[in-house]
ZASELO-547868 format. One record per atom (N, C-alpha, C, O): x, y, z. Coordinates in pm, whole numbers, padded with zeros to 5 digits, always signed. Atoms other than C-alpha are relative to their C-alpha. Example, Ala and Ser with C-alpha at 12.3 -4.5 7.8 and 13.67 -1.06 7.14 Angstrom:
// residues 2
+00089-00119+00000 +01230-00450+00780 +00090+00120+00000 +00194+00118+00066 -00082-00119-00006 +01367-00106+00714 -00077+00109+00073 -00026+00220+00090 
END
This chain:
// residues 274
+00011-00042-00139 -06294-12654+08091 +00106+00103+00037 +00174+00155-00051 -00096-00100-00046 -06077-12422+08303 +00143-00039-00039 +00173-00157-00057 -00136+00027+00045 -05712-12388+08206 +00100+00040+00108 +00068+00117+00198 -00105-00029-00098 -05386-12374+08401 +00087+00118-00044 +00189+00148+00018 -00078-00116+00048 -05261-12075+08202 -00009+00113+00103 -00107+00122+00177 +00002-00110-00099 -05169-11766+08410 -00105+00105-00035 -00140+00125-00152 +00092-00112+00020 -05415-11482+08459 +00084+00124-00030 +00170+00162+00050 -00077-00118+00040 -05278-11176+08275 -00089+00124+00008 -00208+00118-00025 +00073-00127-00007 -05383-10814+08334 +00083+00107-00069 +00201+00123-00038 -00074-00104+00072 -05285-10531+08100 -00099+00101-00057 -00218+00073-00070 +00083-00103+00064 -05415-10210+07945 +00003-00018-00151 +00105-00056-00208 +00003-00018+00146 -05527-10182+07585 -00066+00134-00029 -00139+00190+00054 +00046-00134+00039 -05613-09863+07398 -00069-00010-00134 -00029-00087-00221 +00073-00005+00126 -05861-09789+07122 -00020+00145-00042 -00064+00228+00038 +00035-00131+00056 -05885-09484+06898 -00144-00012-00047 -00177-00100-00126 +00143+00013+00029 -06259-09420+06871 -00062+00136-00030 -00007+00240+00005 +00078-00121+00022 -06515-09167+06754 -00078+00030+00128 -00049-00029+00232 +00082-00029-00118 -06772-09018+06994 -00107-00106+00023 -00178-00102+00124 +00097+00109-00021 -06989-09329+06946 +00045-00089+00115 +00164-00116+00130 -00031+00089-00112 -07010-09551+07253 -00048-00141-00030 -00164-00161-00064 +00037+00141+00014 -07006-09930+07221 +00109-00081+00069 +00223-00037+00078 -00098+00081-00071 -06833-10211+07411 +00105-00058-00096 +00082-00062-00217 -00110+00042+00090 -06504-10355+07278 -00009-00144-00050 +00093-00203-00087 +00013+00136+00053 -06647-10694+07172 +00028+00000-00149 -00018+00089-00221 -00033+00011+00143 -06510-10804+06833 +00062+00127-00055 +00021+00179-00159 -00074-00117+00047 -06273-10510+06804 +00149-00030+00010 +00192-00128+00070 -00144+00002-00017 -05902-10454+06770 +00037+00111+00097 -00025+00217+00097 -00050-00101-00092 -05715-10267+07040 +00152-00006-00007 +00208-00085-00084 -00145-00012+00017 -05351-10179+07095 +00068+00038+00130 +00004+00079+00227 -00081-00058-00107 -05069-10098+07333 +00011+00150-00026 -00040+00200-00126 -00021-00145+00021 -04971-09730+07378 +00067+00026-00134 +00019+00107-00214 -00071-00019+00127 -04721-09753+07091 -00084-00042-00119 -00077+00020-00225 +00083+00050+00110 -04967-09951+06880 -00110+00096-00039 -00137+00113-00158 +00109-00093+00033 -05249-09697+06908 +00058+00129-00059 -00002+00189-00148 -00063-00120+00055 -05011-09406+06843 +00044-00022-00144 +00028+00066-00228 -00041+00026+00139 -04870-09572+06531 -00122+00000-00092 -00117+00055-00202 +00123+00004+00081 -05223-09637+06403 -00049+00142-00030 -00081+00174-00145 +00043-00139+00021 -05320-09272+06454 +00096+00072-00095 +00054+00142-00187 -00105-00067+00077 -04992-09150+06307 -00008-00036-00149 +00002+00050-00236 -00007+00048+00137 -05011-09362+05997 -00132+00012-00075 -00133+00042-00195 +00127+00013+00073 -05382-09386+05918 -00101+00110+00027 -00194+00128-00051 +00110-00088-00044 -05578-09112+06097 +00034+00148-00002 -00040+00227-00059 -00025-00144-00017 -05407-08781+06174 +00050+00076-00123 +00048+00199-00122 -00038-00081+00116 -05274-08692+05828 -00119+00055-00081 -00099+00107-00191 +00118-00036+00079 -05633-08612+05721 -00095+00091+00075 -00111+00079+00197 +00110-00081-00052 -05902-08349+05775 -00132-00044-00064 -00229+00032-00064 +00121+00055+00060 -06158-08570+05595 -00029-00136+00062 +00064-00207+00102 +00037+00121-00075 -06351-08864+05739 +00025-00131-00072 +00036-00235-00007 -00023+00128+00069 -06296-09123+05464 +00110+00016-00104 +00140+00128-00147 -00107-00007+00101 -06017-09213+05220 -00044+00067-00130 +00037+00129-00198 +00045-00060+00125 -06236-09097+04930 -00051+00143+00021 -00102+00205-00072 +00048-00135-00027 -06320-08767+05100 -00085+00003+00125 -00034+00020+00236 +00088+00000-00116 -06625-08780+05323 -00020+00141+00052 -00022+00237-00024 +00033-00128-00062 -06692-08499+05567 +00127+00075+00040 +00220+00017+00096 -00117-00083-00032 -06446-08212+05609 -00004+00048+00145 -00112+00069+00201 -00008-00061-00134 -06325-08087+05947 +00013-00100+00113 +00010-00063+00231 -00016+00106-00100 -06281-08420+06123 +00118-00088-00039 +00157-00094-00155 -00101+00102+00033 -06007-08679+06150 -00066-00114-00076 -00188-00130-00074 +00053+00117+00069 -06044-08988+05938 -00080-00087+00099 -00039-00107+00213 +00092+00084-00078 -06329-09209+06067 -00050+00069+00128 -00089+00002+00224 +00051-00077-00114 -06430-08930+06311 +00070-00031+00132 +00010-00016+00238 -00070+00037-00125 -06165-09040+06563 +00023+00126+00085 +00082+00223+00038 -00013-00116-00089 -06175-08803+06861 +00073-00031+00129 +00121+00060+00196 -00050+00032-00134 -06042-08995+07159 +00073-00133+00002 +00059-00216-00088 -00069+00127-00025 -05822-09273+07292 -00059-00055+00129 -00045+00004+00236 +00066+00064-00115 -06012-09508+07523 +00094-00106+00056 +00158-00180-00019 -00084+00102-00065 -05827-09724+07777 -00088-00103+00070 -00184-00068+00139 +00068+00109-00070 -05950-10063+07898 +00104-00083+00075 +00216-00102+00028 -00085+00096-00071 -05801-10289+08161 -00052-00139-00034 -00166-00173-00001 +00039+00134+00044 -05810-10641+08019 +00053-00103+00100 +00169-00097+00142 -00043+00117-00077 -05799-10955+08234 -00022-00121-00090 -00129-00137-00149 +00002+00102+00104 -05723-11264+08030 +00065-00130+00047 +00162-00128+00122 -00066+00129-00024 -05647-11635+08055 -00010-00084-00128 -00118-00098-00186 -00003+00080+00123 -05542-11853+07761 -00070-00134+00021 -00081-00184+00133 +00064+00132-00006 -05724-12175+07678 +00108-00109+00011 +00225-00085-00019 -00095+00112-00014 -05563-12514+07745 +00072-00035-00130 +00194-00046-00130 -00073+00037+00122 -05492-12605+07380 +00103+00105-00044 +00208+00071-00099 -00094-00106+00038 -05327-12267+07321 +00121-00001+00094 +00236+00008+00050 -00106-00002-00101 -05128-12278+07644 +00093-00122-00015 +00214-00113+00009 -00081+00121+00024 -05011-12633+07564 +00101+00023-00111 +00207-00038-00114 -00094-00034+00108 -04852-12487+07254 +00102+00103+00046 +00185+00148-00033 -00096-00096-00055 -04659-12252+07482 -00038+00146-00025 +00048+00235-00022 +00042-00137+00034 -04868-11945+07398 -00111+00047+00093 -00195-00032+00136 +00113-00062-00070 -05092-11705+07590 -00093+00070-00098 -00212+00086-00072 +00079-00071+00103 -05208-11523+07275 +00001-00081-00128 +00097-00151-00159 +00003+00059+00133 -05320-11652+06938 +00032+00106-00104 +00074+00217-00071 -00024-00095+00109 -05285-11486+06598 -00102+00113+00009 -00219+00091+00043 +00095-00112-00005 -05438-11139+06580 -00095-00005-00119 -00052-00016-00234 +00102-00009+00104 -05765-11126+06386 -00025+00148-00030 -00010+00233+00056 +00037-00137+00035 -05865-10813+06196 -00152+00010+00006 -00221-00062-00065 +00145-00017-00011 -06214-10699+06296 -00042+00129-00070 +00015+00235-00047 +00054-00116+00070 -06410-10467+06070 -00150+00000+00025 -00220-00093-00014 +00142-00007-00038 -06751-10354+06198 -00042-00127+00074 -00153-00177+00054 +00033+00115-00083 -06738-10647+06440 +00009-00134-00069 -00027-00236-00011 -00014+00127+00073 -06666-10909+06173 +00148-00029-00020 +00226+00058-00056 -00138+00041+00019 -06343-11105+06159 +00029-00010-00150 -00024-00098-00218 -00022-00006+00145 -06209-11018+05813 +00139-00047-00039 +00173-00050-00158 -00136+00035+00040 -05852-11136+05832 +00062-00097+00095 +00009-00121+00204 -00081+00098-00073 -05598-11387+05962 -00035-00138-00050 -00150-00171-00077 +00005+00132+00059 -05534-11735+05843 -00099-00091+00069 -00102-00099+00192 +00092+00103-00051 -05807-11999+05885 -00075+00042+00125 -00072-00026+00228 +00051-00064-00122 -06003-11777+06121 -00091-00089+00082 -00070-00108+00202 +00096+00079-00078 -06293-12002+06215 +00069-00124+00055 +00043-00166+00167 -00079+00116-00044 -06057-12301+06234 +00075+00032+00128 +00078-00049+00222 -00077-00039-00118 -05844-12112+06484 -00086-00003+00126 -00045-00058+00229 +00088-00003-00117 -06137-12055+06719 -00055-00139+00031 -00073-00175+00148 +00052+00137-00023 -06270-12410+06667 +00105-00084+00074 +00071-00161+00164 -00105+00085-00058 -05934-12562+06760 +00052+00050+00134 +00093-00030+00218 -00067-00056-00118 -05815-12325+07030 -00092+00081+00091 -00044+00140+00188 +00089-00084-00079 -06126-12155+07172 +00013+00145-00044 +00091+00178-00134 +00004-00141+00041 -06194-11781+07152 +00110+00080+00068 +00087+00154+00163 -00119-00061-00059 -05844-11658+07226 +00011+00149-00033 -00042+00196-00134 -00041-00138+00029 -05723-11299+07251 +00122-00011-00091 +00216-00084-00062 -00113+00006+00095 -05491-11241+06954 +00092+00119+00017 +00050+00223+00069 -00089-00117-00002 -05186-11019+06931 +00107-00012-00107 +00143-00122-00148 -00118-00002+00087 -04910-10915+06692 +00083+00125+00026 +00029+00231+00057 -00091-00115-00013 -04605-10691+06718 +00003+00069-00136 +00023+00003-00239 +00009-00072+00127 -04632-10419+06454 +00134-00009-00075 +00242+00009-00018 -00119+00017+00081 -04391-10474+06168 +00031-00146-00024 +00102-00179-00119 -00029+00143+00011 -04384-10852+06219 -00112-00077-00069 -00109-00200-00074 +00109+00067+00069 -04705-10924+06027 -00106-00047+00098 -00080-00041+00218 +00044+00003+00140 -04974-11021+05943 -00012+00140-00062 +00022+00158-00178 -00003-00140+00044 -05031-10643+05911 +00022+00083+00123 -00036+00053+00228 -00091-00034+00111 -04836-10424+05916 +00128-00084+00004 +00174-00124+00111 -00126+00073+00013 -04526-10607+05790 +00105+00092-00059 +00077+00164-00156 -00112-00075+00058 -04190-10440+05729 +00122-00090-00007 +00148-00165+00087 +00031-00072+00123 -04023-10454+05490 -00111-00071-00079 -00128-00192-00066 +00104+00057+00085 -04313-10506+05244 -00031+00098-00112 -00002+00217-00101 +00038-00087+00112 -04442-10373+04913 -00101+00105+00047 -00092+00222+00009 +00100-00094-00052 -04738-10216+05095 +00067+00107+00086 +00032+00224+00080 -00071-00094-00086 -04503-10058+05348 +00076+00105-00077 +00085+00221-00035 -00070-00094+00086 -04303-09899+05070 -00099+00096-00065 -00078+00217-00067 +00100-00079+00071 -04611-09782+04880 -00067+00101+00094 -00086+00217+00058 +00071-00089-00094 -04786-09638+05189 +00096+00075+00091 +00054+00156+00173 -00101-00078-00073 -04461-09513+05339 +00004-00024+00149 +00040+00067+00224 -00006+00020-00145 -04489-09679+05680 +00119-00083+00048 +00136-00105+00168 -00122+00070-00041 -04165-09879+05675 +00120+00092-00017 +00116+00175-00107 -00010+00084-00120 -03931-09878+05857 -00082+00059+00114 -00101+00181+00121 +00078-00046-00115 -04139-09861+06176 +00093+00022+00117 +00183-00059+00142 -00089-00032-00110 -03978-09699+06475 -00076+00017+00132 -00040+00099+00216 +00073-00006-00127 -04234-09756+06749 +00042-00113+00095 -00010-00124+00206 -00058+00099-00089 -04039-10052+06889 -00085-00125+00020 -00197-00135-00030 +00067+00128-00027 -04134-10399+07011 -00122+00017+00090 -00202-00075+00107 +00115-00024-00087 -04385-10237+07247 -00124+00038-00079 -00232+00053-00022 +00117-00036+00082 -04612-10148+06956 -00072-00129-00040 -00026-00204-00126 +00072+00128+00014 -04870-10427+06968 -00147+00029-00032 -00204+00126+00018 +00145-00003+00022 -05221-10481+06831 -00061-00129+00054 +00002-00235+00051 +00072+00114-00057 -05476-10712+06991 -00133-00020-00071 -00185+00072-00134 +00139+00023+00042 -05804-10876+06889 -00076-00061+00117 -00026-00149+00186 +00082+00037-00115 -06085-10925+07140 -00130-00064-00049 -00227+00006-00077 +00117+00065+00063 -06334-11188+07017 -00122-00002+00091 -00117-00048+00204 +00130+00005-00068 -06697-11143+07123 -00090-00101-00068 -00043-00191-00138 +00095+00095+00059 -07012-11323+07016 -00006+00015-00151 +00006+00125-00205 +00026+00003+00144 -07061-11424+06654 +00102+00083-00080 +00062+00173-00155 -00100-00079+00072 -06729-11291+06516 -00004-00017-00153 +00064+00057-00225 +00005+00020+00145 -06816-11424+06170 -00093+00099-00071 -00097+00102-00193 +00095-00095+00060 -07077-11149+06115 +00024+00142+00052 +00081+00161+00159 -00017-00139-00043 -07080-10768+06132 -00096+00032+00115 -00188-00044+00145 +00083-00045-00113 -07236-10575+06424 -00149-00011-00031 -00229-00041+00057 +00142-00015+00035 -07563-10545+06230 -00067-00132-00031 -00189-00138-00040 +00064+00125+00044 -07615-10908+06139 +00033-00118+00090 +00044-00231+00042 -00028+00110-00093 -07536-11111+06450 -00133-00055+00052 -00198+00008+00136 +00129+00059-00040 -07839-11341+06494 +00014-00072+00133 +00125-00108+00174 -00005+00076-00126 -07934-11511+06823 +00063-00138-00017 +00138-00184+00069 -00056+00135+00018 -07847-11851+06675 +00151+00006-00022 +00225-00081+00025 -00144-00015+00022 -07506-11726+06560 +00069+00027+00133 +00177-00026+00160 -00059-00031-00131 -07440-11583+06908 +00012-00126+00086 +00105-00141+00165 -00002+00125-00076 -07522-11924+07053 +00109-00093-00052 +00184-00153+00025 -00099+00088+00062 -07307-12114+06806 +00143+00051+00018 +00237-00027+00032 -00133-00061-00013 -07016-11869+06835 -00001+00092+00122 -00017+00213+00107 +00019-00080-00122 -07018-11753+07199 +00108+00106+00024 +00086+00198+00102 -00106-00098-00022 -06689-11561+07180 +00073-00024+00131 +00040-00118+00204 -00084+00023-00117 -06433-11525+07458 -00030+00089+00119 +00023+00066+00228 +00030-00091-00110 -06577-11243+07668 -00087-00069+00104 -00182-00139+00069 +00085+00054-00106 -06717-11347+08007 +00010+00090+00122 +00109+00161+00140 -00005-00079-00123 -06807-11179+08336 +00072-00082+00106 +00078-00205+00096 -00076+00072-00102 -06604-11267+08644 +00140-00030-00050 +00179+00014-00157 -00140+00029+00036 -06250-11401+08637 +00003-00100-00115 -00056-00207-00105 -00008+00095+00112 -06170-11564+08300 +00062-00133+00045 +00165-00137+00113 -00046+00134-00042 -06129-11939+08347 +00096-00062-00101 +00168-00157-00069 -00078+00063+00106 -05954-12009+08018 -00078-00108-00072 -00023-00175-00160 +00087+00087+00082 -06248-12222+07899 -00011+00067-00137 +00013+00187-00150 +00004-00051+00137 -06300-12182+07523 -00086+00123-00018 -00062+00203-00108 +00091-00114+00013 -06580-11929+07578 +00017+00097+00119 -00074+00175+00148 -00020-00088-00115 -06427-11749+07881 +00149+00034+00014 +00217-00014+00104 -00144-00031+00004 -06086-11601+07798 +00033+00142+00042 +00148+00170+00075 -00034-00141-00032 -06117-11227+07873 -00120+00077+00050 -00235+00045+00020 +00100-00102-00029 -06308-10944+08030 +00069+00135+00007 +00192+00144-00006 -00060-00134+00004 -06258-10570+08054 -00065+00091+00103 -00179+00071+00144 +00053-00111-00079 -06301-10267+08276 +00037+00127-00073 +00147+00138-00127 -00036-00130+00057 -06318-09911+08143 +00104+00066+00091 +00095+00056+00214 -00106-00062-00080 -06011-09718+08255 +00034+00140-00052 +00149+00183-00047 -00020-00140+00037 -06060-09369+08117 +00016+00024-00149 +00023-00070-00228 -00020-00036+00140 -06017-09181+07790 +00066+00137-00008 +00053+00219+00084 -00071-00126+00023 -05811-08894+07651 -00048+00059-00133 -00055-00012-00233 +00040-00068+00122 -05932-08639+07397 +00126+00030-00083 +00222+00087-00032 -00121-00014+00082 -05685-08633+07105 +00033+00148-00025 +00150+00185-00025 -00026-00144+00020 -05727-08258+07039 +00072+00060+00120 +00163+00142+00104 -00067-00050-00120 -05628-08189+07400 +00142-00054+00011 +00234+00018+00047 -00132+00064-00009 -05339-08435+07389 +00103+00071-00088 +00216+00095-00046 -00098-00055+00095 -05179-08276+07084 +00006+00153+00001 +00095+00212-00061 -00005-00145-00014 -05261-07912+07170 -00087+00079-00097 -00072+00201-00109 +00091-00072+00092 -05529-07830+06911 -00100+00084+00080 -00125+00200+00048 +00082-00077-00094 -05768-07729+07191 +00084+00018+00126 +00155-00075+00163 +00092-00112+00023 -05782-07486+07362 +00048+00103-00102 -00019+00204-00122 -00052-00102+00093 -05566-07303+07102 -00099+00030-00111 -00115+00145-00153 +00106-00018+00100 -05839-07360+06842 -00131-00039+00065 -00133-00117+00161 +00130+00026-00062 -06210-07370+06917 -00033-00150-00004 -00082-00206+00094 +00025+00144+00014 -06241-07726+06787 +00076-00050-00122 +00150+00025-00186 -00076+00058+00110 -06107-07962+06523 -00038+00060-00135 +00046+00081-00222 +00049-00059+00125 -06322-07814+06249 +00066+00136-00024 +00111+00166-00135 -00063-00132+00012 -06186-07463+06318 +00148-00014-00038 +00200+00064-00118 -00140+00030+00030 -05834-07607+06306 +00017-00035-00148 +00104+00019-00216 -00007+00042+00141 -05894-07774+05969 -00034+00117-00094 +00029+00133-00199 +00043-00111+00085 -06069-07465+05827 +00111+00100-00027 +00112+00166-00130 -00111-00092+00020 -05754-07262+05873 +00112-00062-00083 +00222-00007-00091 -00101+00065+00084 -05570-07503+05645 +00105-00072+00081 +00213-00103+00031 -00097+00067-00088 -05399-07669+05940 -00010-00151-00015 -00113-00204-00058 -00002+00146-00003 -05300-08036+05964 +00085-00042+00119 +00189+00019+00147 -00078+00050-00113 -05180-08232+06267 +00134-00054-00046 +00237-00036+00020 -00121+00067+00047 -04929-08421+06060 -00005-00007-00152 -00102-00055-00210 -00006+00002+00147 -04822-08381+05698 +00076-00124-00044 +00196-00137-00022 -00060+00127+00044 -04760-08723+05548 +00042+00008-00147 +00135-00060-00189 -00022-00007+00144 -04766-08625+05181 +00045+00141-00038 -00014+00239+00007 -00058-00132+00027 -04559-08341+05033 -00098+00096-00068 -00078+00217-00063 +00100-00089+00064 -04861-08209+04837 -00067+00091+00104 -00120+00197+00069 +00069-00078-00104 -04994-08081+05171 +00092+00100+00070 +00048+00173+00159 -00093-00090-00067 -04683-07889+05270 +00127-00072+00039 +00157-00178-00014 -00126+00060-00044 -04356-07964+05447 -00028-00134+00068 -00108-00142+00161 +00031+00135-00046 -04348-08338+05512 +00054-00031+00140 +00153+00028+00185 -00045+00059-00126 -04317-08522+05845 -00007+00095+00120 +00052+00068+00224 +00024-00090-00113 -04420-08226+06063 -00146+00046-00003 -00215+00024-00102 +00136-00053-00004 -04747-08063+06172 -00003+00144-00046 +00101+00209-00058 +00018-00140+00040 -04888-07728+06061 -00067+00078+00114 -00127+00020+00204 +00068-00089-00095 -05011-07428+06264 +00044-00022+00144 -00037-00013+00236 -00054+00008-00136 -04785-07488+06563 -00029-00130+00073 -00003-00140+00193 +00025+00130-00065 -04892-07848+06631 +00117-00093-00034 +00136-00130-00150 -00121+00077+00027 -04577-08054+06671 +00003-00136+00070 +00108-00202+00075 +00005+00127-00072 -04693-08359+06865 +00044-00117-00089 +00113-00208-00042 -00025+00114+00089 -04664-08587+06559 +00126+00015-00085 +00152-00071-00169 -00118-00021+00084 -04342-08446+06409 +00094-00121+00004 +00118-00181+00109 -00109+00099+00012 -04085-08702+06282 -00044-00142+00040 -00010-00192+00147 +00053+00134-00024 -04257-09039+06255 +00109-00106+00006 +00090-00211+00068 -00107+00101+00003 -03926-09221+06195 +00101+00018+00113 +00204-00050+00116 -00094-00028-00108 -03759-09086+06508 -00037-00083+00123 -00137-00054+00189 +00033+00093-00108 -03750-09366+06768 -00011+00071+00135 -00099+00040+00215 +00003-00072-00128 -03675-09126+07056 -00127+00084+00011 -00187+00093+00118 +00122-00082+00001 -03963-08898+06955 -00124-00089+00022 -00220-00049+00088 +00112+00093-00020 -04196-09201+06941 -00010-00042+00146 -00120-00054+00201 +00001+00034-00143 -04093-09300+07294 -00053+00119+00081 -00125+00100+00180 +00053-00120-00065 -04165-08940+07399 -00152+00005-00012 -00221+00037+00085 +00145+00001+00020 -04514-08967+07246 -00068-00102+00091 -00172-00075+00150 +00054+00106-00086 -04575-09294+07434 -00006+00050+00146 -00107+00030+00214 -00003-00053-00137 -04471-09128+07763 -00105+00109+00019 -00173+00113+00121 +00097-00109-00010 -04687-08821+07692 -00143-00054+00015 -00221-00003+00096 +00135+00056-00006 -04998-09033+07636 -00021-00068+00136 -00127-00051+00198 +00012+00066-00130 -04933-09243+07949 -00015+00105+00111 -00095+00088+00203 +00008-00108-00101 -04877-08922+08151 -00135+00071-00005 -00188+00112+00099 +00132-00065+00013 -05200-08772+08013 -00106-00080+00076 -00190-00022+00144 +00094+00084-00075 -05395-09069+08151 +00025+00014+00151 -00069+00024+00229 -00033-00006-00142 -05207-09048+08484 -00049+00131+00061 -00101+00132+00173 +00043-00126-00062 -05281-08680+08535 -00152+00014+00001 -00206+00080+00089 +00147-00006+00000 -05649-08721+08440 -00060-00102+00098 -00167-00078+00155 +00051+00107-00087 -05692-09044+08644 +00109-00039+00100 +00164-00149+00092 -00113+00025-00090 -05439-09018+08930 -00017-00126+00086 +00082-00183+00131 +00022+00117-00085 -05603-09304+09124 +00022-00132-00073 +00031-00237-00010 -00025+00123+00076 -05547-09555+08842 +00148-00011-00033 +00214+00090-00057 -00142+00013+00038 -05204-09702+08771 +00024+00044-00144 -00063+00027-00230 -00037-00028+00139 -05027-09574+08462 +00035-00133-00067 +00040-00236+00000 -00039+00121+00073 -04931-09826+08193 +00125-00060+00063 +00135-00181+00083 -00127+00042-00060 -04583-09841+08344 -00019-00061+00139 +00051-00155+00177 +00020+00045-00138 -04719-09893+08696 -00084-00126+00011 -00086-00190+00117 +00088+00118-00006 -04960-10174+08608 +00088-00123+00022 +00180-00146-00056 -00091+00113-00029 -04807-10491+08763 +00005-00101-00113 +00076-00201-00104 
END
């Protein structure tokens, strides 16, 4: 039934392609969390997949940062443990692919919103062998860099194979109206705008589009020395320069928050959200 946990309201951000779909069974992030994800996994590439894919686009066709206002209430069993959030699940194509005892977690605690501070595990963890190999440790995006998981219906299956019976058996935590904190009513969302990444970093209007930028041998951020001078951008794009610079990362966080504020002056900025 309903829980006595407090009602929390906060923004989350998602790096997405031009495809439109609701954020059920997805991962989202704080400002620092979405910027670190882009910095580490998306912007060092002009190809859509790790093995190559299509040229002239960011990895996974990411074009924009979408903002959602989340309203959330923890379930009673979770709140009794002194927590508002559970462990963050990793969602891939709408299927929960990671985190310890996933189905057990939802069975015991209801369909909670999960979160983790980047660097503190489960992924990414620093220091770690993976962090050394992929070059993402040490992380300098601070304690404000957080990832979330937003469980929808049938989290045990991908977007394409969620059957009606599975949706019934695994109702997820999304609900309309104010979340009560019942096991199947922990969160809802409102759209709160989006920012085009090319505009944010200055690729457009200087270049016609991302493809034109890539065609000139440009890169937003050089992560590997084979591509040129490391840790800076090419062709006059300097938004992502110096991934290990904590002050520069705070600047990036402010720039993204300001971009939303100037495009959506009637909505509170991340800082202004109570």
